Jmol script that loads the backbone (N, CA, C; Angstrom):
load data "model"
ATOM      1  N   MET A   1     -22.352 -67.919  86.891  1.00  0.00           N
ATOM      2  CA  MET A   1     -21.439 -68.390  87.905  1.00  0.00           C
ATOM      3  C   MET A   1     -20.247 -67.433  87.983  1.00  0.00           C
ATOM      4  N   LEU A   2     -19.737 -67.244  89.196  1.00  0.00           N
ATOM      5  CA  LEU A   2     -18.589 -66.381  89.444  1.00  0.00           C
ATOM      6  C   LEU A   2     -17.480 -67.224  90.065  1.00  0.00           C
ATOM      7  N   THR A   3     -16.307 -67.206  89.450  1.00  0.00           N
ATOM      8  CA  THR A   3     -15.141 -67.898  89.995  1.00  0.00           C
ATOM      9  C   THR A   3     -14.043 -66.875  90.231  1.00  0.00           C
ATOM     10  N   LEU A   4     -13.539 -66.841  91.448  1.00  0.00           N
ATOM     11  CA  LEU A   4     -12.477 -65.911  91.829  1.00  0.00           C
ATOM     12  C   LEU A   4     -11.267 -66.687  92.326  1.00  0.00           C
ATOM     13  N   TYR A   5     -10.080 -66.109  92.120  1.00  0.00           N
ATOM     14  CA  TYR A   5      -8.899 -66.640  92.774  1.00  0.00           C
ATOM     15  C   TYR A   5      -8.309 -65.527  93.616  1.00  0.00           C
ATOM     16  N   VAL A   6      -7.796 -65.905  94.770  1.00  0.00           N
ATOM     17  CA  VAL A   6      -7.165 -64.953  95.668  1.00  0.00           C
ATOM     18  C   VAL A   6      -5.808 -65.526  96.050  1.00  0.00           C
ATOM     19  N   LYS A   7      -4.760 -64.791  95.713  1.00  0.00           N
ATOM     20  CA  LYS A   7      -3.404 -65.211  96.068  1.00  0.00           C
ATOM     21  C   LYS A   7      -2.978 -64.417  97.291  1.00  0.00           C
ATOM     22  N   TYR A   8      -2.790 -65.130  98.386  1.00  0.00           N
ATOM     23  CA  TYR A   8      -2.327 -64.523  99.633  1.00  0.00           C
ATOM     24  C   TYR A   8      -0.837 -64.793  99.785  1.00  0.00           C
ATOM     25  N   THR A   9      -0.074 -63.759 100.112  1.00  0.00           N
ATOM     26  CA  THR A   9       1.315 -63.939 100.512  1.00  0.00           C
ATOM     27  C   THR A   9       1.360 -63.729 102.018  1.00  0.00           C
ATOM     28  N   ALA A  10       1.610 -64.816 102.719  1.00  0.00           N
ATOM     29  CA  ALA A  10       1.609 -64.779 104.180  1.00  0.00           C
ATOM     30  C   ALA A  10       2.915 -64.199 104.707  1.00  0.00           C
ATOM     31  N   LYS A  11       2.854 -63.699 105.922  1.00  0.00           N
ATOM     32  CA  LYS A  11       4.077 -63.314 106.611  1.00  0.00           C
ATOM     33  C   LYS A  11       4.918 -64.586 106.755  1.00  0.00           C
ATOM     34  N   PRO A  12       6.240 -64.461 106.782  1.00  0.00           N
ATOM     35  CA  PRO A  12       7.092 -65.655 106.830  1.00  0.00           C
ATOM     36  C   PRO A  12       6.667 -66.639 107.923  1.00  0.00           C
ATOM     37  N   GLY A  13       6.465 -67.892 107.508  1.00  0.00           N
ATOM     38  CA  GLY A  13       6.111 -68.960 108.432  1.00  0.00           C
ATOM     39  C   GLY A  13       4.669 -68.970 108.909  1.00  0.00           C
ATOM     40  N   CYS A  14       3.801 -68.154 108.310  1.00  0.00           N
ATOM     41  CA  CYS A  14       2.429 -68.014 108.819  1.00  0.00           C
ATOM     42  C   CYS A  14       1.341 -68.623 107.948  1.00  0.00           C
ATOM     43  N   ARG A  15       1.655 -69.155 106.784  1.00  0.00           N
ATOM     44  CA  ARG A  15       0.566 -69.595 105.903  1.00  0.00           C
ATOM     45  C   ARG A  15      -0.240 -70.743 106.495  1.00  0.00           C
ATOM     46  N   GLU A  16       0.430 -71.728 107.112  1.00  0.00           N
ATOM     47  CA  GLU A  16      -0.300 -72.846 107.689  1.00  0.00           C
ATOM     48  C   GLU A  16      -1.162 -72.393 108.863  1.00  0.00           C
ATOM     49  N   SER A  17      -0.650 -71.474 109.671  1.00  0.00           N
ATOM     50  CA  SER A  17      -1.413 -70.961 110.816  1.00  0.00           C
ATOM     51  C   SER A  17      -2.666 -70.226 110.356  1.00  0.00           C
ATOM     52  N   TYR A  18      -2.560 -69.478 109.278  1.00  0.00           N
ATOM     53  CA  TYR A  18      -3.701 -68.747 108.730  1.00  0.00           C
ATOM     54  C   TYR A  18      -4.829 -69.710 108.359  1.00  0.00           C
ATOM     55  N   VAL A  19      -4.504 -70.701 107.561  1.00  0.00           N
ATOM     56  CA  VAL A  19      -5.531 -71.648 107.119  1.00  0.00           C
ATOM     57  C   VAL A  19      -6.010 -72.498 108.292  1.00  0.00           C
ATOM     58  N   ARG A  20      -5.107 -72.927 109.161  1.00  0.00           N
ATOM     59  CA  ARG A  20      -5.499 -73.740 110.320  1.00  0.00           C
ATOM     60  C   ARG A  20      -6.512 -72.989 111.200  1.00  0.00           C
ATOM     61  N   ASP A  21      -6.286 -71.700 111.428  1.00  0.00           N
ATOM     62  CA  ASP A  21      -7.217 -70.918 112.251  1.00  0.00           C
ATOM     63  C   ASP A  21      -8.576 -70.768 111.564  1.00  0.00           C
ATOM     64  N   ILE A  22      -8.577 -70.582 110.258  1.00  0.00           N
ATOM     65  CA  ILE A  22      -9.843 -70.479 109.517  1.00  0.00           C
ATOM     66  C   ILE A  22     -10.648 -71.771 109.665  1.00  0.00           C
ATOM     67  N   VAL A  23      -9.952 -72.896 109.595  1.00  0.00           N
ATOM     68  CA  VAL A  23     -10.616 -74.195 109.730  1.00  0.00           C
ATOM     69  C   VAL A  23     -11.037 -74.446 111.179  1.00  0.00           C
ATOM     70  N   SER A  24     -10.130 -74.261 112.118  1.00  0.00           N
ATOM     71  CA  SER A  24     -10.422 -74.612 113.518  1.00  0.00           C
ATOM     72  C   SER A  24     -11.496 -73.716 114.141  1.00  0.00           C
ATOM     73  N   GLU A  25     -11.626 -72.490 113.662  1.00  0.00           N
ATOM     74  CA  GLU A  25     -12.662 -71.599 114.183  1.00  0.00           C
ATOM     75  C   GLU A  25     -14.009 -71.804 113.486  1.00  0.00           C
ATOM     76  N   GLY A  26     -14.065 -72.719 112.531  1.00  0.00           N
ATOM     77  CA  GLY A  26     -15.319 -73.031 111.853  1.00  0.00           C
ATOM     78  C   GLY A  26     -15.700 -72.070 110.743  1.00  0.00           C
ATOM     79  N   ILE A  27     -14.814 -71.154 110.415  1.00  0.00           N
ATOM     80  CA  ILE A  27     -15.124 -70.160 109.385  1.00  0.00           C
ATOM     81  C   ILE A  27     -15.285 -70.830 108.023  1.00  0.00           C
ATOM     82  N   LEU A  28     -14.402 -71.752 107.688  1.00  0.00           N
ATOM     83  CA  LEU A  28     -14.469 -72.412 106.385  1.00  0.00           C
ATOM     84  C   LEU A  28     -15.779 -73.191 106.236  1.00  0.00           C
ATOM     85  N   THR A  29     -16.158 -73.924 107.253  1.00  0.00           N
ATOM     86  CA  THR A  29     -17.416 -74.681 107.214  1.00  0.00           C
ATOM     87  C   THR A  29     -18.603 -73.747 107.062  1.00  0.00           C
ATOM     88  N   THR A  30     -18.586 -72.633 107.759  1.00  0.00           N
ATOM     89  CA  THR A  30     -19.672 -71.651 107.681  1.00  0.00           C
ATOM     90  C   THR A  30     -19.773 -71.061 106.276  1.00  0.00           C
ATOM     91  N   ILE A  31     -18.637 -70.711 105.697  1.00  0.00           N
ATOM     92  CA  ILE A  31     -18.638 -70.146 104.336  1.00  0.00           C
ATOM     93  C   ILE A  31     -19.182 -71.157 103.340  1.00  0.00           C
ATOM     94  N   ARG A  32     -18.709 -72.392 103.441  1.00  0.00           N
ATOM     95  CA  ARG A  32     -19.157 -73.421 102.490  1.00  0.00           C
ATOM     96  C   ARG A  32     -20.656 -73.699 102.585  1.00  0.00           C
ATOM     97  N   ALA A  33     -21.251 -73.393 103.733  1.00  0.00           N
ATOM     98  CA  ALA A  33     -22.694 -73.600 103.919  1.00  0.00           C
ATOM     99  C   ALA A  33     -23.532 -72.406 103.466  1.00  0.00           C
ATOM    100  N   GLU A  34     -22.882 -71.308 103.089  1.00  0.00           N
ATOM    101  CA  GLU A  34     -23.612 -70.121 102.655  1.00  0.00           C
ATOM    102  C   GLU A  34     -24.391 -70.392 101.370  1.00  0.00           C
ATOM    103  N   ASP A  35     -25.523 -69.724 101.259  1.00  0.00           N
ATOM    104  CA  ASP A  35     -26.346 -69.820 100.058  1.00  0.00           C
ATOM    105  C   ASP A  35     -25.539 -69.359  98.850  1.00  0.00           C
ATOM    106  N   GLY A  36     -25.486 -70.174  97.830  1.00  0.00           N
ATOM    107  CA  GLY A  36     -24.805 -69.801  96.593  1.00  0.00           C
ATOM    108  C   GLY A  36     -23.348 -70.193  96.518  1.00  0.00           C
ATOM    109  N   CYS A  37     -22.772 -70.712  97.604  1.00  0.00           N
ATOM    110  CA  CYS A  37     -21.365 -71.123  97.580  1.00  0.00           C
ATOM    111  C   CYS A  37     -21.245 -72.486  96.919  1.00  0.00           C
ATOM    112  N   LEU A  38     -20.493 -72.543  95.838  1.00  0.00           N
ATOM    113  CA  LEU A  38     -20.273 -73.793  95.115  1.00  0.00           C
ATOM    114  C   LEU A  38     -18.920 -74.410  95.464  1.00  0.00           C
ATOM    115  N   ARG A  39     -17.962 -73.542  95.808  1.00  0.00           N
ATOM    116  CA  ARG A  39     -16.607 -74.017  96.100  1.00  0.00           C
ATOM    117  C   ARG A  39     -15.874 -72.937  96.871  1.00  0.00           C
ATOM    118  N   TYR A  40     -15.088 -73.361  97.858  1.00  0.00           N
ATOM    119  CA  TYR A  40     -14.274 -72.434  98.629  1.00  0.00           C
ATOM    120  C   TYR A  40     -13.113 -73.250  99.173  1.00  0.00           C
ATOM    121  N   ASP A  41     -11.990 -73.264  98.440  1.00  0.00           N
ATOM    122  CA  ASP A  41     -10.878 -74.158  98.748  1.00  0.00           C
ATOM    123  C   ASP A  41      -9.554 -73.411  98.792  1.00  0.00           C
ATOM    124  N   TYR A  42      -8.734 -73.760  99.792  1.00  0.00           N
ATOM    125  CA  TYR A  42      -7.392 -73.208  99.935  1.00  0.00           C
ATOM    126  C   TYR A  42      -6.352 -74.216  99.453  1.00  0.00           C
ATOM    127  N   TYR A  43      -5.272 -73.705  98.816  1.00  0.00           N
ATOM    128  CA  TYR A  43      -4.181 -74.544  98.319  1.00  0.00           C
ATOM    129  C   TYR A  43      -2.850 -73.893  98.695  1.00  0.00           C
ATOM    130  N   PHE A  44      -1.879 -74.716  99.068  1.00  0.00           N
ATOM    131  CA  PHE A  44      -0.531 -74.229  99.351  1.00  0.00           C
ATOM    132  C   PHE A  44       0.322 -74.360  98.104  1.00  0.00           C
ATOM    133  N   SER A  45       1.096 -73.323  97.805  1.00  0.00           N
ATOM    134  CA  SER A  45       2.021 -73.368  96.671  1.00  0.00           C
ATOM    135  C   SER A  45       3.177 -74.310  96.977  1.00  0.00           C
ATOM    136  N   ALA A  46       3.555 -75.120  95.987  1.00  0.00           N
ATOM    137  CA  ALA A  46       4.721 -75.992  96.126  1.00  0.00           C
ATOM    138  C   ALA A  46       6.018 -75.224  95.872  1.00  0.00           C
ATOM    139  N   GLN A  47       5.922 -74.100  95.150  1.00  0.00           N
ATOM    140  CA  GLN A  47       7.109 -73.335  94.785  1.00  0.00           C
ATOM    141  C   GLN A  47       7.400 -72.167  95.728  1.00  0.00           C
ATOM    142  N   GLU A  48       6.354 -71.588  96.315  1.00  0.00           N
ATOM    143  CA  GLU A  48       6.525 -70.401  97.158  1.00  0.00           C
ATOM    144  C   GLU A  48       6.009 -70.703  98.557  1.00  0.00           C
ATOM    145  N   GLU A  49       6.924 -70.788  99.532  1.00  0.00           N
ATOM    146  CA  GLU A  49       6.570 -71.273 100.864  1.00  0.00           C
ATOM    147  C   GLU A  49       5.596 -70.387 101.636  1.00  0.00           C
ATOM    148  N   ASN A  50       5.395 -69.163 101.226  1.00  0.00           N
ATOM    149  CA  ASN A  50       4.480 -68.279 101.948  1.00  0.00           C
ATOM    150  C   ASN A  50       3.182 -67.992 101.192  1.00  0.00           C
ATOM    151  N   VAL A  51       2.944 -68.689 100.082  1.00  0.00           N
ATOM    152  CA  VAL A  51       1.782 -68.405  99.249  1.00  0.00           C
ATOM    153  C   VAL A  51       0.656 -69.405  99.493  1.00  0.00           C
ATOM    154  N   VAL A  52      -0.544 -68.844  99.649  1.00  0.00           N
ATOM    155  CA  VAL A  52      -1.782 -69.618  99.769  1.00  0.00           C
ATOM    156  C   VAL A  52      -2.707 -69.142  98.659  1.00  0.00           C
ATOM    157  N   LEU A  53      -3.304 -70.063  97.938  1.00  0.00           N
ATOM    158  CA  LEU A  53      -4.255 -69.728  96.888  1.00  0.00           C
ATOM    159  C   LEU A  53      -5.648 -70.141  97.335  1.00  0.00           C
ATOM    160  N   LEU A  54      -6.599 -69.239  97.199  1.00  0.00           N
ATOM    161  CA  LEU A  54      -8.005 -69.523  97.474  1.00  0.00           C
ATOM    162  C   LEU A  54      -8.756 -69.505  96.148  1.00  0.00           C
ATOM    163  N   ILE A  55      -9.497 -70.569  95.880  1.00  0.00           N
ATOM    164  CA  ILE A  55     -10.401 -70.609  94.735  1.00  0.00           C
ATOM    165  C   ILE A  55     -11.811 -70.608  95.301  1.00  0.00           C
ATOM    166  N   GLU A  56     -12.590 -69.608  94.930  1.00  0.00           N
ATOM    167  CA  GLU A  56     -13.978 -69.557  95.394  1.00  0.00           C
ATOM    168  C   GLU A  56     -14.904 -69.456  94.197  1.00  0.00           C
ATOM    169  N   GLN A  57     -15.994 -70.171  94.290  1.00  0.00           N
ATOM    170  CA  GLN A  57     -16.963 -70.212  93.200  1.00  0.00           C
ATOM    171  C   GLN A  57     -18.354 -70.001  93.792  1.00  0.00           C
ATOM    172  N   TRP A  58     -19.096 -69.085  93.154  1.00  0.00           N
ATOM    173  CA  TRP A  58     -20.422 -68.690  93.623  1.00  0.00           C
ATOM    174  C   TRP A  58     -21.429 -68.807  92.485  1.00  0.00           C
ATOM    175  N   GLU A  59     -22.665 -69.038  92.835  1.00  0.00           N
ATOM    176  CA  GLU A  59     -23.717 -69.098  91.823  1.00  0.00           C
ATOM    177  C   GLU A  59     -23.850 -67.784  91.080  1.00  0.00           C
ATOM    178  N   SER A  60     -23.576 -66.649  91.780  1.00  0.00           N
ATOM    179  CA  SER A  60     -23.701 -65.336  91.154  1.00  0.00           C
ATOM    180  C   SER A  60     -22.832 -64.315  91.899  1.00  0.00           C
ATOM    181  N   GLU A  61     -22.636 -63.171  91.276  1.00  0.00           N
ATOM    182  CA  GLU A  61     -21.916 -62.080  91.937  1.00  0.00           C
ATOM    183  C   GLU A  61     -22.677 -61.597  93.162  1.00  0.00           C
ATOM    184  N   GLU A  62     -23.995 -61.627  93.110  1.00  0.00           N
ATOM    185  CA  GLU A  62     -24.812 -61.212  94.256  1.00  0.00           C
ATOM    186  C   GLU A  62     -24.561 -62.126  95.460  1.00  0.00           C
ATOM    187  N   HIS A  63     -24.452 -63.423  95.239  1.00  0.00           N
ATOM    188  CA  HIS A  63     -24.159 -64.346  96.344  1.00  0.00           C
ATOM    189  C   HIS A  63     -22.805 -64.011  96.972  1.00  0.00           C
ATOM    190  N   GLN A  64     -21.821 -63.715  96.144  1.00  0.00           N
ATOM    191  CA  GLN A  64     -20.498 -63.385  96.664  1.00  0.00           C
ATOM    192  C   GLN A  64     -20.514 -62.051  97.398  1.00  0.00           C
ATOM    193  N   ARG A  65     -21.284 -61.093  96.913  1.00  0.00           N
ATOM    194  CA  ARG A  65     -21.398 -59.793  97.585  1.00  0.00           C
ATOM    195  C   ARG A  65     -22.004 -59.971  98.976  1.00  0.00           C
ATOM    196  N   ILE A  66     -23.053 -60.768  99.080  1.00  0.00           N
ATOM    197  CA  ILE A  66     -23.694 -61.037 100.372  1.00  0.00           C
ATOM    198  C   ILE A  66     -22.717 -61.768 101.304  1.00  0.00           C
ATOM    199  N   HIS A  67     -21.964 -62.699 100.749  1.00  0.00           N
ATOM    200  CA  HIS A  67     -20.940 -63.437 101.512  1.00  0.00           C
ATOM    201  C   HIS A  67     -19.970 -62.474 102.194  1.00  0.00           C
ATOM    202  N   MET A  68     -19.538 -61.457 101.486  1.00  0.00           N
ATOM    203  CA  MET A  68     -18.556 -60.520 102.039  1.00  0.00           C
ATOM    204  C   MET A  68     -19.104 -59.701 103.197  1.00  0.00           C
ATOM    205  N   GLN A  69     -20.414 -59.667 103.361  1.00  0.00           N
ATOM    206  CA  GLN A  69     -21.047 -58.886 104.425  1.00  0.00           C
ATOM    207  C   GLN A  69     -21.411 -59.726 105.649  1.00  0.00           C
ATOM    208  N   GLN A  70     -21.116 -61.016 105.622  1.00  0.00           N
ATOM    209  CA  GLN A  70     -21.492 -61.905 106.723  1.00  0.00           C
ATOM    210  C   GLN A  70     -20.621 -61.645 107.949  1.00  0.00           C
ATOM    211  N   PRO A  71     -21.171 -61.860 109.150  1.00  0.00           N
ATOM    212  CA  PRO A  71     -20.431 -61.594 110.394  1.00  0.00           C
ATOM    213  C   PRO A  71     -19.108 -62.366 110.504  1.00  0.00           C
ATOM    214  N   HIS A  72     -19.064 -63.601 110.039  1.00  0.00           N
ATOM    215  CA  HIS A  72     -17.823 -64.385 110.151  1.00  0.00           C
ATOM    216  C   HIS A  72     -16.697 -63.818 109.290  1.00  0.00           C
ATOM    217  N   MET A  73     -17.050 -62.988 108.316  1.00  0.00           N
ATOM    218  CA  MET A  73     -16.015 -62.387 107.487  1.00  0.00           C
ATOM    219  C   MET A  73     -15.219 -61.322 108.257  1.00  0.00           C
ATOM    220  N   THR A  74     -15.808 -60.760 109.289  1.00  0.00           N
ATOM    221  CA  THR A  74     -15.071 -59.828 110.149  1.00  0.00           C
ATOM    222  C   THR A  74     -13.906 -60.558 110.807  1.00  0.00           C
ATOM    223  N   ARG A  75     -14.167 -61.752 111.324  1.00  0.00           N
ATOM    224  CA  ARG A  75     -13.107 -62.543 111.954  1.00  0.00           C
ATOM    225  C   ARG A  75     -12.070 -62.973 110.920  1.00  0.00           C
ATOM    226  N   LEU A  76     -12.509 -63.340 109.730  1.00  0.00           N
ATOM    227  CA  LEU A  76     -11.569 -63.735 108.687  1.00  0.00           C
ATOM    228  C   LEU A  76     -10.649 -62.567 108.330  1.00  0.00           C
ATOM    229  N   ARG A  77     -11.195 -61.356 108.279  1.00  0.00           N
ATOM    230  CA  ARG A  77     -10.364 -60.172 107.994  1.00  0.00           C
ATOM    231  C   ARG A  77      -9.358 -59.929 109.124  1.00  0.00           C
ATOM    232  N   GLU A  78      -9.762 -60.200 110.361  1.00  0.00           N
ATOM    233  CA  GLU A  78      -8.822 -60.068 111.493  1.00  0.00           C
ATOM    234  C   GLU A  78      -7.668 -61.050 111.344  1.00  0.00           C
ATOM    235  N   LEU A  79      -7.975 -62.290 110.994  1.00  0.00           N
ATOM    236  CA  LEU A  79      -6.926 -63.292 110.784  1.00  0.00           C
ATOM    237  C   LEU A  79      -6.023 -62.890 109.627  1.00  0.00           C
ATOM    238  N   LYS A  80      -6.620 -62.369 108.578  1.00  0.00           N
ATOM    239  CA  LYS A  80      -5.836 -61.911 107.436  1.00  0.00           C
ATOM    240  C   LYS A  80      -4.855 -60.823 107.872  1.00  0.00           C
ATOM    241  N   GLY A  81      -5.310 -59.882 108.681  1.00  0.00           N
ATOM    242  CA  GLY A  81      -4.435 -58.826 109.180  1.00  0.00           C
ATOM    243  C   GLY A  81      -3.291 -59.354 110.023  1.00  0.00           C
ATOM    244  N   GLN A  82      -3.553 -60.436 110.735  1.00  0.00           N
ATOM    245  CA  GLN A  82      -2.542 -61.040 111.600  1.00  0.00           C
ATOM    246  C   GLN A  82      -1.497 -61.828 110.804  1.00  0.00           C
ATOM    247  N   TYR A  83      -1.915 -62.524 109.747  1.00  0.00           N
ATOM    248  CA  TYR A  83      -1.042 -63.477 109.070  1.00  0.00           C
ATOM    249  C   TYR A  83      -0.606 -63.117 107.651  1.00  0.00           C
ATOM    250  N   ILE A  84      -1.298 -62.198 106.986  1.00  0.00           N
ATOM    251  CA  ILE A  84      -1.087 -61.984 105.556  1.00  0.00           C
ATOM    252  C   ILE A  84      -0.435 -60.628 105.275  1.00  0.00           C
ATOM    253  N   ASP A  85       0.571 -60.639 104.378  1.00  0.00           N
ATOM    254  CA  ASP A  85       1.258 -59.411 103.966  1.00  0.00           C
ATOM    255  C   ASP A  85       0.667 -58.808 102.700  1.00  0.00           C
ATOM    256  N   ASP A  86       0.204 -59.648 101.761  1.00  0.00           N
ATOM    257  CA  ASP A  86      -0.249 -59.140 100.465  1.00  0.00           C
ATOM    258  C   ASP A  86      -1.364 -60.025  99.928  1.00  0.00           C
ATOM    259  N   THR A  87      -2.300 -59.391  99.217  1.00  0.00           N
ATOM    260  CA  THR A  87      -3.422 -60.110  98.616  1.00  0.00           C
ATOM    261  C   THR A  87      -3.594 -59.639  97.180  1.00  0.00           C
ATOM    262  N   GLN A  88      -3.726 -60.598  96.265  1.00  0.00           N
ATOM    263  CA  GLN A  88      -4.025 -60.297  94.863  1.00  0.00           C
ATOM    264  C   GLN A  88      -5.235 -61.133  94.477  1.00  0.00           C
ATOM    265  N   MET A  89      -6.183 -60.499  93.809  1.00  0.00           N
ATOM    266  CA  MET A  89      -7.412 -61.196  93.452  1.00  0.00           C
ATOM    267  C   MET A  89      -7.703 -61.029  91.970  1.00  0.00           C
ATOM    268  N   GLY A  90      -8.334 -62.041  91.402  1.00  0.00           N
ATOM    269  CA  GLY A  90      -8.743 -61.967  90.004  1.00  0.00           C
ATOM    270  C   GLY A  90      -9.939 -62.845  89.743  1.00  0.00           C
ATOM    271  N   LYS A  91     -10.585 -62.572  88.624  1.00  0.00           N
ATOM    272  CA  LYS A  91     -11.730 -63.358  88.166  1.00  0.00           C
ATOM    273  C   LYS A  91     -11.260 -64.369  87.149  1.00  0.00           C
ATOM    274  N   VAL A  92     -11.859 -65.547  87.200  1.00  0.00           N
ATOM    275  CA  VAL A  92     -11.548 -66.582  86.227  1.00  0.00           C
ATOM    276  C   VAL A  92     -12.712 -66.665  85.250  1.00  0.00           C
ATOM    277  N   GLN A  93     -12.406 -66.607  83.975  1.00  0.00           N
ATOM    278  CA  GLN A  93     -13.424 -66.753  82.938  1.00  0.00           C
ATOM    279  C   GLN A  93     -13.339 -68.177  82.403  1.00  0.00           C
ATOM    280  N   LEU A  94     -14.340 -68.981  82.698  1.00  0.00           N
ATOM    281  CA  LEU A  94     -14.365 -70.349  82.212  1.00  0.00           C
ATOM    282  C   LEU A  94     -15.149 -70.422  80.922  1.00  0.00           C
ATOM    283  N   LEU A  95     -14.608 -71.069  79.944  1.00  0.00           N
ATOM    284  CA  LEU A  95     -15.277 -71.191  78.655  1.00  0.00           C
ATOM    285  C   LEU A  95     -16.122 -72.434  78.603  1.00  0.00           C
TER     286      LEU A  95
END
end "model"
wireframe off; spacefill off
backbone 0.3
color backbone group
C-alpha cells in the first residue's frame, strides 16, 4: 500500500475555490473510482487559512503512477496552476 500526503498552499482566498472546483467538475469522484484508489481526501487546515492537505492511499505505487497519467489529471493540474502557490509532498510509512 502507498500513502501520500500533499500540502497545498493556495493563493490568498483560493483554497475553498480549488477544492470546490475539483468536486463540482467531478474530478474527485472520478479519482475515487480509479482502480487501486483506497482513499483520496482533502482537509482544510484550522491554523493556516490557505493550506489544503490531501491524503491519498493506493493499493500500490503502480496504481498511483497510472492515476497520474489519467486525462482528468490534466484538468486538475490546470486548477492547481490557477489556485495553488506551493506544493509539498511526502510518503507516509504506516507501521
